[in-house]
N, C-alpha and C positions, 0 to 999 in steps of 0.2 A: 291548364294555364289561362290565366286572364286574357281577355281580348281588348279590354279597355285600357286606354293610354291617356297620360296626361299631357305628353310631349312625344314628338315622334320616336324617341329613343328611350322612353321611360313608361313602365306600367303605372296606372293611375293608383292603384292601392298601395303600391311601393312609394310613391310620392306623398300620399296623404299620410302614412305612417312616418316617413322621413320629417315632414314638416311638422307634424303633431309632436313628435318626440324632440325635434330640434327646438321648436318654440317653447316647449315645457322645460327643456333644459336650459334655455336662456332666461327664462322668467324667475323672479324670486318666488319664494315658498308660497305666499299668499296668492299668487296669480297663476300657479301651475295648471289647475283644472281648466280655468278660461283659456290659458295658452294651448293647451292640448286640444281642447274642443274647437277653437278657432283654427288652429294649424290642420287639424285631421279632417275638417269639414269645409275648408276654404274652396276646394275645387269638386265638391260632390256633384255640382251641375254638369261636370264633364263627362258624367256617366251617361247623359242623354244621348240618343243616337244623332240628334242635331249636331251636338259638339264632335262627336266621333267622326262624322261625315266632314265637318269643317277642317278637321285635323288632317283629313286625307286630301285637302285642297279643294273640296266641292263648295259651291256657293249655297248655303242653305239658311233659311230663317230659323230663329229661335235658338241660335248657337251660343248666345250669351249665357254664362254660368254663374255670375256672381249674385244675382238676385235670388235664384232658387237655393244656391248654397247658403246665404245668409239667412234666409228663413228657416232652412233645416238646422243650421247651427244655433239660432235662437231657440228653436223647439227643444233641441237636446239639451241647451242650458237649462231650460225651465224644468225639463224632466229630471235633471241631475239635482234640482232644488237650488240652484243659483238665484241670487236675489234679483230684483228689477234691474238694477243698475248693471251688474255683472252680465246679465243675459243681453241687454241692450249694447253693452260694449263689444261683446263677442260677435253679434249681429253687424254692428257698425265696422268692426275691422275686417270682416269677411267682405262686406259690400264694398269697401274702400281699397281692397288690397291691390288693385291694379292701377290706382291713381292716388290722389291726395286724400288725406283722412278728412272725412265729412262730419259735420256736427250734428247736434240735436235737432236743430230747426229743419235742416235738409232732410234727416231722417223722417221727421214728422210729416214733412210734404210728400216725401217719396212713398210713404206707406199709405197715406191718405189717398194719393192718386192712384196707387196700385189697387188699393181696396175698391174704389169707386169704379175703376175699369173692369174689374172682375164681375162686380154687381151689374154693371151695364152691358156685359158680354163683349166688351171692346178689347180685351186683352187675349190675344190669339196664341200666346207661347206659354204662360205660366202652367196652366192646367194639362196641356199635353206633356210638358216636361215633367210634372209631378207624376203623371199617370206612367210614363217610360221608366221612372226610377222605382217603381213599385213592383217590378218584375223580379221573380226569384233570383235570378242570376246575380242582379246587383245587391239584392238584400243579403245573399249568403256572403258575398264578398266584403261589404262594409261591416258585417257583424264581427269581422275580426280585429276591429279597431278597439282600442283600450276603452273608449266610450262610445259604443255604437250609436249611429244617428237614430233619431226619433223618426224612422220612415213612415209610421202609421200617421203622423201628423199630416202627410201629403195627401190623405184621403179626403181632406177638407181643406183646401187651399184657402178659401174665403176666410174661414175660422182662424186659420194659421196667421193670415195677414191682420186680421181684426186685432187678434190677441197682441201681436207685436205693436200695433198702433196704440192700443190702451196703455200698454206698459210705458211706451214712449211718452205719452201724454202725461202719465203719472210722474214721470222723471222730470218733466218740464214745469211741474207745479211747485218745485222749490228750487232755491238757488243751490248750485253745486259747489263743492270745496275743492281746493288744490289737490287734496288727496285723490278725489274722484277724477279730476282732470288728468293728473299725471298717470293714473291707472289706465286711463284710455289711451294715452300716448304710449305707453310702455306696452300694453298689449299689442298695439298694432306694430311697434318696433319688433318684438319678438316673432310676430307672424310673418312680416314681410322679409325679415332677414333669413329667417329659417326657409321661407319659400324660395328665396334667390340661391340660397346655397344649394338647396335640393335640386332645383331646376337645372343649375349649372354643373352639377355632379362635383361641387366643391364641398369640402369638409372644413368644419371649425378647427383652427389651431388649438393646441392644449395651452395656450398662451398663459400656459402662462406662466412663463418663466419670470413671474414677478419676483421670485427670490433672487433673480439677478440684479434687481434694483436694490442693491444692498449698501448699508452703511459703510462697509469695507471698501466698496468702489469708491465712495464719496471721499473717504479719508485718503485713499491711495492718490486721487486726482489733487486734493488739496495739497498733500505732501510735495508734490511736484511743482507747485505754483512759485513763482518768483518772490522773494521776500524783500526786493529792494525797493518798493513802492513806499512812499510816505504814508500811504493809506493802510499799509499791512497790519498796523496794530489795531486799527479800528475794525478792519475786516475780521481779525482774530477775535476781537470783543463780541462781534455780531455772531459769528460762527458758534463760538463756545456757549454764548447765551442760548442760542437756538438749540444746541446739542442738548443742553441741560433742561430745556423746557419741557414740562409735563403738561401740556394743554389738554383740557377735557372737552372744550367746546367743539362743534361741528363747523363754525366759521370762526376763523382766526386770522389775525393780521400781523404781518411782519412790517414795521415801519422803521425806515433807515435811510439816511441820506444817499443820493446818487453816488455810485461808485464805491460802496462799502461793501459789496459782495452779496447782494440780496439774492441773486440767481443761485449760487451754490448753497446758500443758507435755506432757500425755499426747497430746493431738492433734498437737502438734508431732512427738513421736517417731514418732507413727503414720504421719504423712504422708510420712516419709522412705522408707518401703517401696514407695509407690506403688501400693498394693493397697487392696481393699475394706476399710473399716473398720467393726468392731462395737464400738460403745460400750456397755458394760453397767454397771448400777447396781443398788443393793439395793432400792430402793422407787420406785414409780410417781411419787411426788411429785417426786423428783430426775431421773426420767427426763425429766418435762416440762420441768423447769429446764434441764437439760443440752441437750435438744433445741432449746430457744429459743437457747441460746448456739451450737450447732452450725450452726444456720440463718443466724446473724449472721456467723459465721466463714467459712462457704462459701455466700454469696448465689448463687442461681440453680441449685444443685445439688439434685437429688432426695435428700431425706434421709427416711428411714422411721422413723417413731416406732411401736415395736412393742410393744404389751402389750394386755391383755384388753379395755381401755377405749377403744382406739384404732382407727379405721378410716382407711385411708390416703386422704388428700385432696391433691390438687394442682390447678394451674390448667390442666391440659391437657384441653381440652374434648373431644378426640378420644378420650379413654380412658373407656371405660365403667366403672360400678362394678365389674363381673366382672373387667375387665382389672386394675384397681387392686388388687382383692383377690388376683387371681393373683400379681401382682408382689410383693405384701406377704407372702403365704404362703411364697414362694420366697426372700425376702430378695433380690430382684433389684433392688437399689439400690446405689449407690456407698458409702453410709454408712447404718447402722442404729443407732438408739439404743433399747436395750431393757432388760430387767430381768435380774438374775442367773438368775432362774427360767426367763426365756425362752432365755437362753443354754445352761444346763445341761440343759434339756428338749431341746434340739436335739442335744446330745452324748449323752445317756442316756435313751432313751425307746423305746417299742415303738409309740408312736402314729404313724399314718400322716401326720397334720397337722403333726407336730413334726419327724419325720425328713425330710419333703419339702424342708426348707430346709438340710439338713446340707451338701449339696454346695457351697453358697454360702459355707461357712467355709473351704474348702479354699484354702490359699495366701492367706489373709487375715490381717488384723491385729486382734486382739481385745483391748480393754481392759477390765479389771475395776477399776472405781474403788470406793473405800471398801471394799476387799476384806476388811477386819476385820469387816464385818457378817455374813459367812458364818458359820453356826453352828459352834461349836467341834468338835462331834462329827462335822462333815463335812469339816473341813480336810484330813485325810489322803486321803479319797476324791477331793476336789476337786484336791489336789496331784497324785494318781496320774493322774487324768483329763487334767488340763493337760499334763503331761509326755508322755503317750502320744498325745494328740491333736496335740501339737506335733511329735512324732517322726514319726507316720505320715500326717498330713494337711498338714503343711507350714505350721502356723499359728504366728504370732508372737503371744505373750501379753505385755502390758504390765499389771502389777500396781501399783495406786496406793493408798497409804493412808499416814496419820500413824503407824500402829501396826501393824507387820507381824507376824502370828501366826507362831509359831515353826515350825509344821508346814507351813506353805506356803513352800517354799524356792526362790526364783528362782535362776537361774544367775548373772545379774549385777544389781547393785544400784547406783542412782544416789541418793545421799543427800548432796547438797552443803551442806545447811543444818546438818547434824550439829555440835554445839559452838556454833552461833550461833542457836539456836531463839529465837523471841520469848518473852518471859516475860510474857504479857498478864493472866493470871489467878492468883489465889490460891484455893485449895479447902480448905474447913473440912469436916471429918467430925465429926458429932455422935454421941455414944454413946447417948443415951436414946431411947426410942420415942416417937413422937407419933401421935395420931390424924389423919385428914384434917382434921377440924374445927379442931384445935388448930393444925395448919399453916396453914390459911386465915386464923386470926386473926392469926398472925404476919405472914403476907405482906400482909394489910390494913394492919397498921401500918407496915411499912417501904415500902409502895408509894405514898405521898402525892406523891412528886415525881419518880418515876422509873419506866420501864417494869421489869417483872418477869416472868420466865417461870418456871413451875414444871413439872417433869416427873414424872409418877408412873408406877409399874409397872403398875398396873391400871386399867381403865375405871371400875371401882367406886369407887376411891379419888378419881379424877380428878373424877367427877361430884360426890362428896361435897364435895370442895374447891370446886369451881365453885358449887354450890348455897350453901354457907356463905358464900362472898364475897358472892353476890347479897343474902343475908339481912342481912349486915353493912352493905351499901350502903343497903339500904332503912331499916335502923335508923338509920343516920347521917342520912339524909334527914329521917326523921320527927322526928328529935331537933332538927335545924335549923328544921323547921317549927313545932314546939313552942316553941323560943326566940324565934322571929319574933313570936309572939303576946304574948311578955312585954315590953310596950313599957318597962317599968321597968328592964330589964336590958340596955340597948342596947349597952354596952361588952362585955359578956359575949357578946351575939349576935354582934357583929362579930369577937370572937376565936374563937368557935366557927365562924363561916361561913369564916374564913381557912383553917382546918385542914380541917375535916371536909367542907365542900362541894367542896373540891379532890379529896378521895378519893372522894366521891360521884360526880364526873364521870368517874372512870376506868372505861373499858369492860372488860368481861371477855370474852375470846375464848376459846373452847373447841374443842379438837381431839382427836378419837379416831376410831376405825373406826365408832362409832355414828353419826357425823356423815356425811352422804352426800358421796361424792367431789366432787360438784358444790360443795357448801357448804365442804368443806375447801379446795379450790383458791381459792374467793373469800376465805376466811379468811386463808389463807397470804398472798395478794396484799395483803389489808388490813393484815396484820401488817407486811409490808415497807414499805407506805406510810406507816403511823403512825410506824414506826421512822425513816424518812426525814424525816418532819415533826417529829420529837422530841416526839411527843405521848405522854402517859403512859397505860398500860393494863396489864391483867394476861393474860398468855397461859397458860391451863391446858392441859396436853397430856399424851399418852401418848408413846410412843416414835416416832410418826409423824414427828417432826422431828429425830430424833437423828442421822443421818448425812447430811451434804451439804447440808442445806437452808441456803441463804445468808441467814441472820438473825444480828443481833447485839444482845444485851441488855447493860446494865450489870450486871444481878443476876441469877443463875439458882439456882433451888432443884431438887435432884434427890433423888428417893427412891433410897436406897442400892440398888445392884444390881451386876452384873459390872463389874469395874474398867474394862475397856475402853468399856462403855457409859457409865459415869460421865464418863470422859474425852471420849468424843463429845459428851455433853451440854455439857461445858465449853466445846467448840468454838462453842457458840452464844452465848458471853459475850465481850464485847470482841473479837470476831472480826477486825475489820479494825484492831485497835490503836489506835482512836480515843480511848480513854481513858488511853494511855500504859502504861507498865510497871506491871504488877500492879493496873491499874485496874479490872479485873473482878473480881466476887465471886460465887464458887460455893458455896452451902452444901449439904452432902449430909446428909439426915436419914433416919431410919429409921422409915417408915410401917407402922402396924399398926392395922387397925380394931378397934373395941371387941368386936365379936362374933367374932373370929378368935383363934385360938391361935397362928398362925404369921404371921411378917411378909409383906407383899406381895412382897418379894424372894423369899422361900422358895416361896411360892404359884405364882410365875411361873416361876422358873429353878431351883428345887429346893434342897434343904438342903445338898447337896454343894457347889454352886458358891457358895452363901452362905457356907459355912464356909471355903472356899479364899480368898474375898475378904476375910473377916474376919482369916484367918491371915495373908495376905501383907500386908495394909495394917498390922497390929500389928507384923509382923517389920520391914517397911520403916521405920516410924516410930522403932524401937529402933536398928536399924543405922544410920540416917542421922541420929540425934539430933534428929529433928524435934520441936518443941514445939507444944504446943496443938492437936495433931491437925490440923496444916495442912501442905499442901504447895503447891508452886508449879508453874506450866507447865513449867519446865525439869527438873522431877523426873518428868514424865509417862513418859518413855521407860524410865527404869531401873526404874520401878514396874511398868510393863507387861511389861518383860522377865521380872521376877521371877514376876508373875502368871501369864503364860503357860507358864513352865517348871513352876509348881507345879500349874496346871490339867491340863497334859499328863500329869503323873505321876499325880496323884490321880484323876483321871477316866479314866486309860488311854486317851486319846483315839484313838490309832491302831486300837484294837480296839472302838470305839463303834459303828461302822457298817461292816461287812464284807461285806453281801450283794453288793456290786458285784464281789467276787472270783469268785463263783460265776457271776454272770452272764456274766463274760468267759470263763472257762475252759470253762464248759459251752455257750457260745453260747446262753444262755437269753434270747434277745431278748424273748420275750412275758412274761418276769418283770421286765424292766427297769422299775423305777418310782422313779426318783431324783427327790427334790425337796429344796429348801433350805427349804421352808415345813414346820416342825415339824408342825403341826396347825392347821387353820383351822375356823372355825364352819362348819356344814353347811347352814344354812338361810338362803336368799337371800330379801330382802324389798325389793320395790320401793315406796319411799315417795313417795306423791303430795303432795309437800309445797308444790308450787306449779303453775301453769298449764304451765311448761315440762315438768315431769314428766308431767302428764297428756297433753300433746301427743306426747311420745315414746312413751308407752304406746300411743297410737292409731297411731303410725308402725309400731311392732312388730307390732301386730295386722294392719294393712294388709299389711306385708311377708309375713307368714305366709299370707297369703291369695293370694299370687302363684303362679304356676306357672312351670316350666321352669327354665332354668339361672340366669336373673335373680333368681329366688327366693333362691337361696343367698347372693349378695352383699348383697341388700338386706336380708335377715334378720340378716346378719352386721353391717351398718352399724347397724340398728336396735338391735340388742343392744348394740352398743358404746355408743350414745347412752344407752339405759336404764340401763347399769351405773353411770353418773355419778349415779344416783339410787337405787342398790342398796346395802343394807347386809346384812352377815352376822351371824347370832347362833347361840349353841349351843343354846338351848332352842327346842323347837318351838313356834312363836308360834301364839297363838289368833287367827288371821286366816284370811281366805278364801284358798284355794290354787287358782291357775290352772294346770291341768294342761297346756294347750297352751304356756303361757309358762314353765311350770317355775318359778314365781315366787309368793311370797306377796305379797299386795297390801295395803299399809297406808295408811289415809287420813291426811290431814294432821294430824288431831287426835292421832295417836300419835307425832307428831315434836315434840319440845321445841325451842323456838328456840334455847335455849342448848346443850344437852347432846346433842341429836339424838334418835335413836329411842328410845323408851321401852319397855325391856324389863319384863317383869312383876316381876322382882326383880333389882334393879341388882347385887346380889351375885353373880349368875351370870356376870357379865361380868369374868372374872379377867383376861384379857389385851387387849391394845391393838388 
């Protein structure tokens, strides 16, 4: 029996075989040899007595195993006849498997330093490690691997390193391609996921019940939907058109107005492939919404909800928390619902935890819903990424939007409602600036008998609007009470009560990122319920409800912003056509706070984007002879086509973000840092707003006190729960910082029941 172990409870040879076979199984056909070599060689350095003593708890030098393992893996790859790049990628994956994926330049520097230290006699570990691996006992054991290691190469370590360095330098002599870049990412993904499964004793699910993602399930769900909506016929038209669509391209688009059933039609198109489905959306709020839809469409199917506030839960009592986490991190599910950020960080990242799931995208179907929400400066990079991932990983992409950006060019488009779009709303653009307080006073006047939504560009202005509305309600209430005391003016009292008391009843609901996710979810649910009951209220919000949130107001106010954002906000007005043609009213105002020289639009989106929006809107009004600064929903598409064209030219969008080109051609994996989030606040605050928040804080502290492998899963679960009570701010808060939790802790007194977390200066909260 072997005496060598990889982990306290696992024999090393068993681990090497499991990881080799696991990585090979995960890899596509063209990568199976590289995957097996990387997997079966990644821990060969653990055969040294130095590591075995380290595993027993002894403090010894030279217990590092990744360097010698990477070099042996490289030599074996060469012996098997693999080309320069494949051999290099095998070596790089093994070298990186305990951390981030490193790149070509890093490996060149590392090998040169290693070679020089060996020549100068400064390296005290590599040659003793090599010598210890040449013993018969080790050689006999590793000879049982499918591709036995090239142990003879260890007899001349300097030559081994020199050869690896030469190959690396040759690879650096020419620009590399997307195909080669993705090959390195994918090999690393297969290795680290197989390694983690073996180390934890977890096995891959048979996932795949892809057959359960069936057309019959989609048809059954659709048959149960209400037919009473005025939009029903348009939804039928879209669904039937997609059902009969025989698209051949790998990147296809479904373009259809808001509220016409794109979600179900996108799922319909995806199930035709009979593959894993990845459904991605811009915001967590609509991930939650679409996850609920997916679970109803496919009852009994394991569907993963994947974002930083989610921990996988299911009814299988035989699965431990560790098993659930392992499956979630691998996307080992028939269907995954995630964010754009979750998707793109899988494709372009150096982080171990992100690349671990890349292999699950191979030969899958990926839906990008509300694709217009991708920041304009990233359109070109996203387009190139999707094209090359599609070509090299056999991924089918389905892009869905009401307004397709110019730079994201699908190969095939389904646009069945063009020319018969609904005309649900009229949008008025006002010229003059207003303060948040002035806007609040207007909304208070128009909101006596109907729900109103107002969307602002900044948290600061949103809070000012909400607070002024609250003041106006109190003033109206006080006036009513005063008049009740005036018994001589009973008729006057009744007249006042009839109007102002109604306004005073109206609830104000506030949404921004200063409101905890827990409260945001409750408030969005309340909004939907109040709309369903036809109750009057005012929703004051930032852009957190802009894309995809299924609410429908008769009146919407929107601070002037990018024209695609304005039109997205219009999608929350008369969404279901319940008010008939042009029954919805959208008013676009220009908000500027009294103490600011620039508008909120300019502060958030920049002067250039503001100027483009102004220019295009003015030009459109003139060329189409629009009167009164008003447009209708039927005008949206032509307006946006003009806007996107001008934006592309003025902002030189293809050259706004070009770092990705160097990442690819230089194989600079460790430099890859692609995010669709432009910038986000850096200080995280746990708000102890109620007993539930305090309970979750205790759970996190208890989880951090655990030991062993179970600790990681329980900490992850507890952190996901704590995230629901966490907000982020730009300025360093004057609060206690818990180093262990890496969180600031705010008592409930710091949390306003209406507007959420109280910052020191509300004006520091520029964005949503």
